[in-house]
C-alpha positions as YAML, in Angstrom:
chain: A
units: angstrom
residues:
- id: 1
  name: MET
  ca: [-0.11, 0.09, 0.02]
- id: 2
  name: LEU
  ca: [2.85, 2.42, 0.88]
- id: 3
  name: LEU
  ca: [4.56, 1.63, -2.37]
- id: 4
  name: ARG
  ca: [1.17, 2.14, -4.24]
- id: 5
  name: SER
  ca: [0.40, 5.51, -2.57]
- id: 6
  name: THR
  ca: [4.10, 6.77, -3.34]
- id: 7
  name: LEU
  ca: [4.02, 5.56, -7.04]
- id: 8
  name: GLY
  ca: [0.50, 6.16, -7.58]
- id: 9
  name: MET
  ca: [-2.56, 3.79, -8.76]
- id: 10
  name: ARG
  ca: [-0.62, 2.90, -12.16]
- id: 11
  name: GLY
  ca: [2.85, 2.50, -10.75]
- id: 12
  name: ARG
  ca: [4.07, 5.93, -11.85]
- id: 13
  name: PRO
  ca: [5.65, 8.48, -9.74]
- id: 14
  name: SER
  ca: [2.97, 10.53, -7.75]
- id: 15
  name: VAL
  ca: [2.94, 14.19, -7.06]
- id: 16
  name: ARG
  ca: [4.01, 13.32, -3.50]
- id: 17
  name: ALA
  ca: [7.08, 11.19, -4.73]
- id: 18
  name: TRP
  ca: [8.07, 14.19, -7.06]
- id: 19
  name: THR
  ca: [7.94, 16.60, -4.25]
- id: 20
  name: CYS
  ca: [9.85, 14.49, -1.73]
- id: 21
  name: ALA
  ca: [12.64, 14.08, -4.64]
- id: 22
  name: ALA
  ca: [12.77, 17.62, -5.22]
- id: 23
  name: ILE
  ca: [12.91, 18.56, -1.58]
- id: 24
  name: ALA
  ca: [15.69, 15.72, -0.92]
- id: 25
  name: THR
  ca: [17.71, 17.24, -3.94]
- id: 26
  name: ALA
  ca: [17.42, 20.82, -2.63]
- id: 27
  name: LEU
  ca: [18.55, 19.77, 0.71]
- id: 28
  name: ALA
  ca: [21.47, 17.64, -0.52]
- id: 29
  name: ILE
  ca: [22.57, 20.61, -2.81]
- id: 30
  name: ASP
  ca: [22.31, 23.02, 0.15]
- id: 31
  name: GLY
  ca: [24.35, 20.68, 2.27]
- id: 32
  name: LEU
  ca: [27.12, 20.21, -0.42]
- id: 33
  name: ARG
  ca: [27.29, 23.99, -0.84]
- id: 34
  name: ARG
  ca: [27.75, 24.41, 2.96]
- id: 35
  name: ILE
  ca: [30.56, 21.79, 3.01]
- id: 36
  name: VAL
  ca: [32.26, 23.38, -0.01]
- id: 37
  name: LYS
  ca: [31.86, 26.89, 1.48]
- id: 38
  name: ARG
  ca: [33.63, 25.73, 4.75]
- id: 39
  name: ARG
  ca: [36.29, 24.16, 2.95]
- id: 40
  name: VAL
  ca: [37.27, 27.03, 0.81]
- id: 41
  name: ARG
  ca: [36.76, 29.75, 3.37]
- id: 42
  name: PHE
  ca: [39.42, 32.30, 3.18]
- id: 43
  name: ARG
  ca: [40.13, 35.38, 5.35]
- id: 44
  name: VAL
  ca: [41.57, 38.55, 3.59]
- id: 45
  name: ALA
  ca: [43.04, 39.71, 7.08]
- id: 46
  name: GLY
  ca: [46.91, 39.60, 6.62]
- id: 47
  name: ARG
  ca: [46.79, 39.05, 2.98]
- id: 48
  name: ASN
  ca: [48.17, 41.29, 0.24]
- id: 49
  name: ALA
  ca: [45.54, 42.35, -2.28]
- id: 50
  name: LEU
  ca: [45.64, 44.32, -5.57]
- id: 51
  name: VAL
  ca: [42.74, 46.29, -6.55]
- id: 52
  name: THR
  ca: [42.68, 47.71, -10.08]
- id: 53
  name: GLY
  ca: [40.67, 50.96, -10.61]
- id: 54
  name: GLY
  ca: [41.14, 51.34, -6.93]
- id: 55
  name: SER
  ca: [41.50, 55.09, -6.64]
- id: 56
  name: ARG
  ca: [37.79, 56.02, -6.79]
- id: 57
  name: GLY
  ca: [34.25, 54.65, -7.15]
- id: 58
  name: LEU
  ca: [33.62, 50.93, -6.65]
- id: 59
  name: GLY
  ca: [37.29, 50.20, -6.57]
- id: 60
  name: LEU
  ca: [38.05, 52.44, -3.62]
- id: 61
  name: GLU
  ca: [35.12, 51.26, -1.80]
- id: 62
  name: ILE
  ca: [36.47, 47.70, -2.12]
- id: 63
  name: ALA
  ca: [39.72, 48.75, -0.90]
- id: 64
  name: ARG
  ca: [38.22, 50.40, 2.13]
- id: 65
  name: VAL
  ca: [36.56, 47.25, 2.94]
- id: 66
  name: LEU
  ca: [39.83, 45.19, 2.45]
- id: 67
  name: VAL
  ca: [41.77, 47.66, 4.66]
- id: 68
  name: ASP
  ca: [39.05, 47.53, 7.41]
- id: 69
  name: ARG
  ca: [39.26, 43.84, 7.59]
- id: 70
  name: GLY
  ca: [42.99, 43.98, 7.91]
- id: 71
  name: ALA
  ca: [44.39, 43.30, 4.41]
- id: 72
  name: ASN
  ca: [47.48, 45.20, 2.88]
- id: 73
  name: VAL
  ca: [46.22, 46.86, -0.10]
- id: 74
  name: ALA
  ca: [47.68, 48.01, -3.54]
- id: 75
  name: ILE
  ca: [45.60, 50.23, -5.63]
- id: 76
  name: LEU
  ca: [46.18, 50.74, -9.41]
- id: 77
  name: ALA
  ca: [44.88, 53.49, -11.55]
- id: 78
  name: ARG
  ca: [45.93, 56.04, -14.17]
- id: 79
  name: SER
  ca: [45.80, 59.28, -12.28]
- id: 80
  name: ALA
  ca: [48.61, 59.94, -9.91]
- id: 81
  name: ALA
  ca: [46.64, 62.60, -8.20]
- id: 82
  name: GLU
  ca: [43.65, 60.46, -7.40]
- id: 83
  name: ILE
  ca: [45.93, 57.83, -6.18]
- id: 84
  name: ASP
  ca: [47.57, 60.07, -3.65]
- id: 85
  name: ARG
  ca: [44.20, 61.08, -2.23]
- id: 86
  name: ALA
  ca: [42.95, 57.66, -2.11]
- id: 87
  name: VAL
  ca: [46.22, 56.26, -0.51]
- id: 88
  name: ALA
  ca: [46.27, 59.03, 2.17]
- id: 89
  name: GLU
  ca: [42.68, 58.22, 3.05]
- id: 90
  name: LEU
  ca: [43.16, 54.52, 3.23]
- id: 91
  name: ARG
  ca: [46.17, 54.99, 5.44]
- id: 92
  name: ARG
  ca: [44.25, 57.00, 7.88]
- id: 93
  name: ARG
  ca: [41.63, 54.26, 8.24]
- id: 94
  name: SER
  ca: [44.24, 51.77, 9.54]
- id: 95
  name: ALA
  ca: [47.83, 51.95, 10.69]
- id: 96
  name: LYS
  ca: [48.08, 48.22, 10.97]
- id: 97
  name: VAL
  ca: [48.18, 47.66, 7.24]
- id: 98
  name: ARG
  ca: [50.33, 48.74, 4.32]
- id: 99
  name: VAL
  ca: [48.94, 50.61, 1.53]
- id: 100
  name: VAL
  ca: [50.51, 51.50, -1.77]
- id: 101
  name: GLY
  ca: [49.19, 53.21, -4.81]
- id: 102
  name: ILE
  ca: [50.69, 52.81, -8.35]
- id: 103
  name: ALA
  ca: [49.92, 54.72, -11.40]
- id: 104
  name: ALA
  ca: [49.67, 52.45, -14.66]
- id: 105
  name: ASP
  ca: [47.51, 52.05, -17.62]
- id: 106
  name: LEU
  ca: [46.01, 48.69, -18.09]
- id: 107
  name: SER
  ca: [45.21, 49.13, -21.78]
- id: 108
  name: CYS
  ca: [49.07, 49.05, -22.17]
- id: 109
  name: GLY
  ca: [50.11, 45.42, -21.95]
- id: 110
  name: SER
  ca: [53.81, 46.30, -21.44]
- id: 111
  name: GLU
  ca: [53.01, 48.07, -17.97]
- id: 112
  name: ILE
  ca: [51.46, 45.16, -16.41]
- id: 113
  name: ALA
  ca: [54.47, 42.96, -15.74]
- id: 114
  name: ALA
  ca: [56.24, 45.95, -14.27]
- id: 115
  name: THR
  ca: [53.36, 46.71, -12.10]
- id: 116
  name: ILE
  ca: [53.30, 43.18, -10.68]
- id: 117
  name: GLU
  ca: [56.93, 43.54, -9.68]
- id: 118
  name: ARG
  ca: [56.46, 46.84, -8.03]
- id: 119
  name: VAL
  ca: [53.44, 45.50, -5.97]
- id: 120
  name: ARG
  ca: [55.66, 42.44, -4.98]
- id: 121
  name: ALA
  ca: [58.56, 44.67, -3.93]
- id: 122
  name: VAL
  ca: [56.26, 46.53, -1.39]
- id: 123
  name: LEU
  ca: [53.80, 44.11, -0.27]
- id: 124
  name: GLY
  ca: [55.19, 40.72, -1.21]
- id: 125
  name: PRO
  ca: [53.40, 37.90, -3.05]
- id: 126
  name: VAL
  ca: [49.76, 38.66, -3.97]
- id: 127
  name: ASP
  ca: [46.93, 36.54, -2.46]
- id: 128
  name: VAL
  ca: [43.82, 38.55, -3.42]
- id: 129
  name: LEU
  ca: [43.22, 40.11, -7.10]
- id: 130
  name: VAL
  ca: [40.15, 42.41, -7.82]
- id: 131
  name: ASN
  ca: [40.01, 43.30, -11.43]
- id: 132
  name: ASN
  ca: [37.75, 46.35, -11.18]
- id: 133
  name: ALA
  ca: [39.37, 48.97, -13.55]
- id: 134
  name: GLY
  ca: [37.11, 49.99, -16.19]
- id: 135
  name: LEU
  ca: [35.86, 52.69, -18.63]
- id: 136
  name: ILE
  ca: [32.35, 53.76, -19.94]
- id: 137
  name: GLU
  ca: [31.78, 55.46, -23.26]
- id: 138
  name: VAL
  ca: [28.15, 56.26, -23.84]
- id: 139
  name: GLY
  ca: [26.74, 56.91, -27.19]
- id: 140
  name: PRO
  ca: [24.65, 55.28, -30.12]
- id: 141
  name: LEU
  ca: [26.29, 52.84, -32.69]
- id: 142
  name: ASP
  ca: [26.86, 55.39, -35.19]
- id: 143
  name: THR
  ca: [29.21, 57.27, -32.77]
- id: 144
  name: ASN
  ca: [31.44, 54.18, -32.17]
- id: 145
  name: THR
  ca: [34.75, 53.41, -33.80]
- id: 146
  name: GLU
  ca: [36.61, 50.11, -33.97]
- id: 147
  name: GLU
  ca: [39.19, 51.56, -31.73]
- id: 148
  name: ASP
  ca: [36.43, 52.11, -29.00]
- id: 149
  name: PHE
  ca: [35.98, 48.40, -29.01]
- id: 150
  name: GLN
  ca: [39.73, 47.60, -28.93]
- id: 151
  name: THR
  ca: [40.21, 49.95, -26.00]
- id: 152
  name: ALA
  ca: [37.45, 48.57, -24.09]
- id: 153
  name: MET
  ca: [38.66, 44.90, -24.71]
- id: 154
  name: ARG
  ca: [42.17, 45.85, -23.56]
- id: 155
  name: VAL
  ca: [41.00, 47.26, -20.22]
- id: 156
  name: HIS
  ca: [38.03, 44.89, -19.42]
- id: 157
  name: CYS
  ca: [39.33, 41.57, -20.93]
- id: 158
  name: PHE
  ca: [43.07, 41.54, -21.70]
- id: 159
  name: GLY
  ca: [44.19, 43.59, -18.68]
- id: 160
  name: PRO
  ca: [42.47, 41.11, -16.24]
- id: 161
  name: LEU
  ca: [43.80, 38.13, -18.18]
- id: 162
  name: ARG
  ca: [47.38, 39.39, -18.04]
- id: 163
  name: LEU
  ca: [47.07, 40.01, -14.27]
- id: 164
  name: MET
  ca: [45.47, 36.68, -13.53]
- id: 165
  name: LEU
  ca: [48.28, 34.81, -15.45]
- id: 166
  name: GLY
  ca: [50.99, 37.01, -13.93]
- id: 167
  name: LEU
  ca: [49.73, 36.53, -10.29]
- id: 168
  name: ARG
  ca: [49.04, 32.79, -10.76]
- id: 169
  name: ASP
  ca: [52.25, 31.53, -9.45]
- id: 170
  name: ASP
  ca: [52.16, 33.82, -6.39]
- id: 171
  name: MET
  ca: [48.75, 32.35, -5.33]
- id: 172
  name: ARG
  ca: [49.80, 28.88, -6.18]
- id: 173
  name: ARG
  ca: [52.99, 28.99, -4.18]
- id: 174
  name: ARG
  ca: [51.13, 30.33, -1.17]
- id: 175
  name: GLY
  ca: [48.55, 27.38, -1.16]
- id: 176
  name: GLY
  ca: [45.80, 29.36, -3.05]
- id: 177
  name: GLY
  ca: [44.10, 32.78, -3.64]
- id: 178
  name: ARG
  ca: [41.18, 34.74, -4.61]
- id: 179
  name: ILE
  ca: [40.32, 36.64, -7.76]
- id: 180
  name: ALA
  ca: [37.24, 38.91, -8.38]
- id: 181
  name: ASN
  ca: [36.33, 39.97, -11.81]
- id: 182
  name: ILE
  ca: [34.03, 42.99, -11.75]
- id: 183
  name: ALA
  ca: [31.83, 42.48, -14.87]
- id: 184
  name: SER
  ca: [28.35, 44.19, -15.05]
- id: 185
  name: ILE
  ca: [24.73, 43.40, -15.63]
- id: 186
  name: GLY
  ca: [25.76, 44.83, -19.06]
- id: 187
  name: GLY
  ca: [27.76, 41.70, -19.52]
- id: 188
  name: VAL
  ca: [24.50, 39.60, -19.03]
- id: 189
  name: VAL
  ca: [22.08, 41.80, -20.84]
- id: 190
  name: ALA
  ca: [23.15, 43.97, -23.72]
- id: 191
  name: ILE
  ca: [22.67, 47.64, -22.99]
- id: 192
  name: PRO
  ca: [21.94, 49.95, -25.98]
- id: 193
  name: HIS
  ca: [24.36, 53.10, -26.20]
- id: 194
  name: LEU
  ca: [27.13, 51.21, -24.37]
- id: 195
  name: LEU
  ca: [28.19, 48.78, -27.01]
- id: 196
  name: PRO
  ca: [31.97, 48.81, -26.44]
- id: 197
  name: TYR
  ca: [31.16, 48.41, -22.88]
- id: 198
  name: SER
  ca: [28.71, 45.51, -23.01]
- id: 199
  name: THR
  ca: [30.81, 43.83, -25.59]
- id: 200
  name: SER
  ca: [33.87, 43.77, -23.42]
- id: 201
  name: LYS
  ca: [31.94, 42.95, -20.23]
- id: 202
  name: PHE
  ca: [30.49, 39.82, -22.00]
- id: 203
  name: ALA
  ca: [34.08, 38.75, -22.90]
- id: 204
  name: LEU
  ca: [35.04, 39.23, -19.21]
- id: 205
  name: MET
  ca: [32.23, 37.09, -18.00]
- id: 206
  name: GLY
  ca: [33.32, 34.31, -20.34]
- id: 207
  name: LEU
  ca: [36.85, 34.67, -19.51]
- id: 208
  name: SER
  ca: [36.10, 34.67, -15.71]
- id: 209
  name: GLU
  ca: [33.99, 31.50, -15.73]
- id: 210
  name: ALA
  ca: [36.62, 29.65, -17.66]
- id: 211
  name: MET
  ca: [39.35, 30.84, -15.46]
- id: 212
  name: ARG
  ca: [37.54, 29.53, -12.44]
- id: 213
  name: ALA
  ca: [37.20, 26.13, -13.99]
- id: 214
  name: GLU
  ca: [40.98, 25.99, -14.81]
- id: 215
  name: LEU
  ca: [42.18, 27.31, -11.52]
- id: 216
  name: ALA
  ca: [39.95, 25.66, -8.92]
- id: 217
  name: ALA
  ca: [42.19, 22.69, -8.80]
- id: 218
  name: GLU
  ca: [45.02, 24.96, -7.68]
- id: 219
  name: ARG
  ca: [42.82, 26.35, -4.87]
- id: 220
  name: ILE
  ca: [42.65, 29.57, -6.69]
- id: 221
  name: PHE
  ca: [38.79, 30.55, -6.70]
- id: 222
  name: VAL
  ca: [37.64, 33.00, -9.28]
- id: 223
  name: SER
  ca: [34.43, 35.00, -8.58]
- id: 224
  name: THR
  ca: [32.56, 36.47, -11.40]
- id: 225
  name: VAL
  ca: [30.62, 39.61, -10.29]
- id: 226
  name: ALA
  ca: [27.77, 41.34, -12.20]
- id: 227
  name: PRO
  ca: [26.58, 44.28, -10.29]
- id: 228
  name: SER
  ca: [23.59, 46.48, -11.08]
- id: 229
  name: LEU
  ca: [23.84, 50.23, -11.53]
- id: 230
  name: MET
  ca: [25.64, 51.88, -8.64]
- id: 231
  name: ARG
  ca: [25.76, 55.20, -7.00]
- id: 232
  name: ALA
  ca: [29.59, 55.51, -7.45]
- id: 233
  name: GLY
  ca: [30.03, 58.72, -9.59]
- id: 234
  name: SER
  ca: [30.28, 56.79, -12.61]
- id: 235
  name: PRO
  ca: [28.63, 59.51, -14.91]
- id: 236
  name: VAL
  ca: [31.24, 62.05, -13.81]
- id: 237
  name: ASN
  ca: [34.01, 59.84, -15.09]
- id: 238
  name: ALA
  ca: [32.30, 58.46, -18.22]
- id: 239
  name: LYS
  ca: [32.68, 59.72, -21.90]
- id: 240
  name: PHE
  ca: [29.71, 60.81, -23.89]
- id: 241
  name: LYS
  ca: [29.23, 61.05, -27.70]
- id: 242
  name: GLY
  ca: [26.49, 61.94, -29.94]
- id: 243
  name: ARG
  ca: [24.28, 64.24, -28.00]
- id: 244
  name: PRO
  ca: [26.39, 64.52, -24.55]
- id: 245
  name: ALA
  ca: [23.89, 66.30, -22.67]
- id: 246
  name: GLU
  ca: [20.98, 64.07, -23.33]
- id: 247
  name: GLU
  ca: [23.16, 60.90, -23.01]
- id: 248
  name: ASN
  ca: [24.41, 62.04, -19.72]
- id: 249
  name: ALA
  ca: [21.00, 62.97, -18.36]
- id: 250
  name: TRP
  ca: [19.48, 59.48, -18.90]
- id: 251
  name: PHE
  ca: [22.66, 57.65, -17.69]
- id: 252
  name: THR
  ca: [22.99, 59.93, -14.62]
- id: 253
  name: LEU
  ca: [19.08, 59.54, -13.73]
- id: 254
  name: ALA
  ca: [19.23, 55.74, -14.06]
- id: 255
  name: ASP
  ca: [22.44, 55.89, -11.80]
- id: 256
  name: SER
  ca: [20.64, 57.89, -9.18]
- id: 257
  name: LEU
  ca: [17.30, 56.29, -8.79]
- id: 258
  name: PRO
  ca: [17.20, 54.17, -5.54]
- id: 259
  name: GLY
  ca: [15.06, 51.40, -7.26]
- id: 260
  name: LEU
  ca: [17.42, 50.88, -10.21]
- id: 261
  name: SER
  ca: [20.81, 51.58, -8.33]
- id: 262
  name: MET
  ca: [22.45, 50.77, -4.98]
- id: 263
  name: PRO
  ca: [25.23, 52.41, -3.15]
- id: 264
  name: ALA
  ca: [28.69, 51.19, -4.06]
- id: 265
  name: SER
  ca: [29.60, 50.75, -0.34]
- id: 266
  name: ARG
  ca: [27.11, 47.87, -0.21]
- id: 267
  name: THR
  ca: [28.21, 46.44, -3.46]
- id: 268
  name: ALA
  ca: [31.90, 46.40, -2.07]
- id: 269
  name: ARG
  ca: [30.99, 44.51, 1.08]
- id: 270
  name: VAL
  ca: [29.07, 41.69, -1.08]
- id: 271
  name: ILE
  ca: [32.12, 41.40, -3.30]
- id: 272
  name: VAL
  ca: [34.64, 40.98, -0.45]
- id: 273
  name: ARG
  ca: [32.31, 38.43, 1.05]
- id: 274
  name: ALA
  ca: [32.30, 36.45, -2.23]
- id: 275
  name: LEU
  ca: [36.02, 36.61, -2.24]
- id: 276
  name: GLU
  ca: [36.30, 35.01, 1.30]
- id: 277
  name: ASP
  ca: [33.53, 32.31, 0.43]
- id: 278
  name: GLY
  ca: [34.99, 31.65, -2.84]
- id: 279
  name: THR
  ca: [31.71, 32.16, -4.50]
- id: 280
  name: ALA
  ca: [31.62, 31.40, -8.21]
- id: 281
  name: HIS
  ca: [28.87, 34.03, -9.55]
- id: 282
  name: VAL
  ca: [27.36, 36.88, -7.92]
- id: 283
  name: VAL
  ca: [24.56, 39.12, -9.39]
- id: 284
  name: ILE
  ca: [24.23, 42.19, -7.06]
- id: 285
  name: GLY
  ca: [21.06, 44.24, -6.92]
- id: 286
  name: LEU
  ca: [17.38, 43.36, -7.40]
- id: 287
  name: PRO
  ca: [17.14, 44.98, -10.98]
- id: 288
  name: ALA
  ca: [20.15, 43.15, -12.11]
- id: 289
  name: LYS
  ca: [18.78, 39.74, -10.63]
- id: 290
  name: ILE
  ca: [15.37, 40.35, -12.49]
- id: 291
  name: LEU
  ca: [17.10, 41.24, -15.80]
- id: 292
  name: ALA
  ca: [19.44, 38.03, -15.47]
- id: 293
  name: VAL
  ca: [16.55, 35.68, -14.82]
- id: 294
  name: ALA
  ca: [14.47, 37.32, -17.47]
- id: 295
  name: LYS
  ca: [17.26, 37.08, -20.02]
- id: 296
  name: GLY
  ca: [17.52, 33.27, -19.06]
- id: 297
  name: LEU
  ca: [13.89, 32.49, -19.14]
- id: 298
  name: PHE
  ca: [12.52, 34.94, -21.70]
- id: 299
  name: PRO
  ca: [15.52, 35.80, -24.06]
- id: 300
  name: ASN
  ca: [13.19, 37.04, -27.00]
- id: 301
  name: ALA
  ca: [11.22, 39.31, -24.64]
- id: 302
  name: ALA
  ca: [14.41, 40.65, -23.14]
- id: 303
  name: ALA
  ca: [15.82, 41.46, -26.64]
- id: 304
  name: ALA
  ca: [12.45, 43.19, -27.45]
- id: 305
  name: VAL
  ca: [12.78, 45.51, -24.36]
- id: 306
  name: THR
  ca: [16.43, 46.44, -24.93]
- id: 307
  name: ALA
  ca: [15.52, 47.20, -28.55]
- id: 308
  name: LEU
  ca: [12.74, 49.40, -27.36]
- id: 309
  name: ALA
  ca: [15.21, 51.21, -25.23]
- id: 310
  name: GLY
  ca: [17.50, 51.68, -28.02]
- id: 311
  name: PHE
  ca: [14.67, 53.17, -30.13]
- id: 312
  name: LEU
  ca: [13.83, 55.59, -27.47]
- id: 313
  name: LEU
  ca: [17.41, 56.98, -26.75]
- id: 314
  name: PRO
  ca: [18.72, 59.84, -28.67]
- id: 315
  name: ARG
  ca: [20.37, 59.31, -32.06]
- id: 316
  name: SER
  ca: [23.25, 61.13, -33.63]
- id: 317
  name: HIS
  ca: [26.42, 60.59, -35.73]
- id: 318
  name: ASP
  ca: [28.57, 62.94, -33.91]
- id: 319
  name: LYS
  ca: [31.85, 61.10, -33.05]
- id: 320
  name: SER
  ca: [33.51, 63.83, -30.84]
- id: 321
  name: VAL
  ca: [33.96, 63.04, -27.14]
- id: 322
  name: LYS
  ca: [33.02, 65.03, -23.88]
- id: 323
  name: ASN
  ca: [33.85, 63.87, -20.48]
- id: 324
  name: GLY
  ca: [31.17, 63.61, -17.88]
- id: 325
  name: HIS
  ca: [32.38, 66.37, -15.51]
- id: 326
  name: ASP
  ca: [32.25, 68.84, -18.55]
- id: 327
  name: VAL
  ca: [28.78, 68.00, -19.42]
- id: 328
  name: ARG
  ca: [26.20, 70.25, -17.87]
- id: 329
  name: LEU
  ca: [22.95, 68.39, -16.50]
- id: 330
  name: PRO
  ca: [19.64, 69.79, -17.31]
- id: 331
  name: PRO
  ca: [17.11, 70.45, -14.34]
- id: 332
  name: PRO
  ca: [15.85, 69.19, -12.12]
- id: 333
  name: ARG
  ca: [19.28, 68.63, -10.47]
- id: 334
  name: VAL
  ca: [17.35, 66.88, -7.32]
- id: 335
  name: MET
  ca: [16.79, 63.78, -9.52]
- id: 336
  name: THR
  ca: [20.59, 63.31, -9.97]
- id: 337
  name: ALA
  ca: [21.81, 64.65, -6.52]
- id: 338
  name: ALA
  ca: [22.67, 61.22, -5.28]
- id: 339
  name: THR
  ca: [25.16, 60.46, -7.98]
- id: 340
  name: LEU
  ca: [26.81, 63.86, -7.66]
- id: 341
  name: ARG
  ca: [27.14, 63.46, -3.97]
- id: 342
  name: MET
  ca: [28.60, 59.92, -4.37]
- id: 343
  name: ALA
  ca: [31.11, 61.19, -7.02]
- id: 344
  name: ALA
  ca: [32.51, 63.57, -4.23]
- id: 345
  name: ASP
  ca: [32.49, 60.72, -1.74]
- id: 346
  name: SER
  ca: [34.28, 58.32, -4.10]
- id: 347
  name: ASN
  ca: [37.18, 60.55, -4.96]
- id: 348
  name: ALA
  ca: [35.96, 61.55, -8.38]
- id: 349
  name: PRO
  ca: [37.10, 64.82, -9.93]
...
């Protein structure tokens, strides 16, 4: 009777059987996840970390969290002035750790090996790498050039690749390490008017996931991170083409709305926790999670939505570039105040 009630009247699995099997599978997966998490747990305290793009925005927030948790930190960026300000602030946060800033351009491959040696000379072998450096250029397709795509790929894909390969031996000799590659929701769902950015972030997502599969056996765990929009001062440092004022307006507004964006400080804490846990894939922010699920379940509908967004955005053929801090935002300024405040707090010019 018990067998019949479980299998059903005709010997087929009943709803109860499927439900029990699903619950048992879920519990087994959760138990395995907890076991693996305990085995790969890693504390950043006392470790040596390199954060690219660490002089401002999300990179600076990540460096702050690492310093607060007792890690020695090297920040890498292009602007020496921004680095000096960021290093001074990080050193004030804790006198117990070492902080160093290095000016370098990740789009120049010849600088990466020299940068790694400079970090080793000051901090020693690197245990933690955060590939956060990035650039954002906003404008319609007709304003993009092939060089725009090449530059985005050098910064977002080949720079992280060279750093991961260059630091692999450090981590392997020290029994393992942690790498976080900061991609974007724009690397999961293509965003119109951000073609070079989205293309290179898609590439980084694939590279990051493949590197995790290759390096896990060496106890080097790579986390692929796809944040939503963040209030980190990005529009101030972005470059705009086409109709710069209009492009900046929509980009800054989206970056400021609480429902669409989240504080960079909260994102940074999630990323450092993912590093310590060895988490494979992290999507941060409710809008990003909704978009990622929608893309997976309803790819054609998601494509229709992004096409509609592209139709509504301003059109132009003007390839001239303006920096975000040189573009005057239209009123009402109250709508974009959050991003402007965050830019000041994140060491943006």
